[in-house]
C-alpha positions as CSV (number, residue, x, y, z in Angstrom):
1,M,256.5,64.2,54.9
2,E,252.8,65.1,55.2
3,Q,250.9,63.4,58.0
4,P,248.2,61.0,56.8
5,K,244.7,62.0,57.7
6,I,243.4,59.9,60.5
7,I,239.7,60.3,61.3
8,S,237.4,59.0,63.9
9,D,233.8,58.9,62.7
10,P,231.0,57.2,64.7
11,N,229.5,56.0,61.4
12,I,232.7,54.2,60.3
13,I,233.9,51.1,62.2
14,I,232.0,52.4,65.4
15,G,234.3,55.4,65.6
16,K,237.7,53.7,65.7
17,P,240.4,55.8,64.2
18,T,240.8,55.0,60.5
19,I,242.9,56.2,57.6
20,T,240.8,58.8,55.7
21,G,239.1,57.4,52.7
22,T,239.3,53.8,53.9
23,R,237.7,51.5,56.4
24,I,241.2,50.4,57.5
25,T,241.7,51.0,61.2
26,V,244.9,52.4,62.7
27,E,244.7,49.5,65.1
28,H,244.8,47.0,62.3
29,I,247.9,48.4,60.7
30,L,249.7,48.6,64.0
31,E,248.7,45.0,64.8
32,Q,250.2,44.0,61.4
33,L,253.4,45.7,62.2
34,V,253.7,44.2,65.6
35,A,253.0,40.8,64.1
36,G,256.1,41.2,61.9
37,R,254.6,42.0,58.6
38,T,256.7,44.2,56.4
39,I,255.6,47.6,55.0
40,E,255.6,46.0,51.6
41,Q,253.3,43.2,52.7
42,I,250.9,45.8,54.3
43,L,250.9,47.9,51.1
44,E,250.2,44.9,49.0
45,A,247.3,43.8,51.2
46,H,245.9,47.4,51.4
47,P,246.4,49.3,48.2
48,H,244.6,52.4,49.5
49,V,247.2,52.8,52.3
50,T,250.3,54.7,51.4
51,R,253.9,54.1,52.4
52,E,253.8,57.5,54.2
53,D,250.7,56.4,56.2
54,V,252.5,53.3,57.4
55,Y,255.7,55.2,58.2
56,Y,253.6,57.7,60.2
57,L,251.8,55.1,62.1
58,E,255.0,53.2,62.8
59,T,256.6,56.3,64.4
60,E,253.6,58.1,65.8
61,G,251.0,55.3,66.4
62,T,250.1,54.0,69.8
63,D,250.0,50.5,71.2
64,P,246.8,48.8,69.8
65,S,246.3,47.1,73.2
66,Q,245.7,50.4,74.9
């Protein structure tokens, strides 16, 4: 599985890590997972996010409260 490209650009969402090609933050996806949303619900709400992106963040992501 190829890792999703996560970028941190000061011109996008004040430099928060985002999924490349989107304005969706890593923090937002992790918060959705912690809140109990399923991967299917996340993909439906964010069509530019791939299943692989979510799997990667689920296993390699950090606690959004840090």
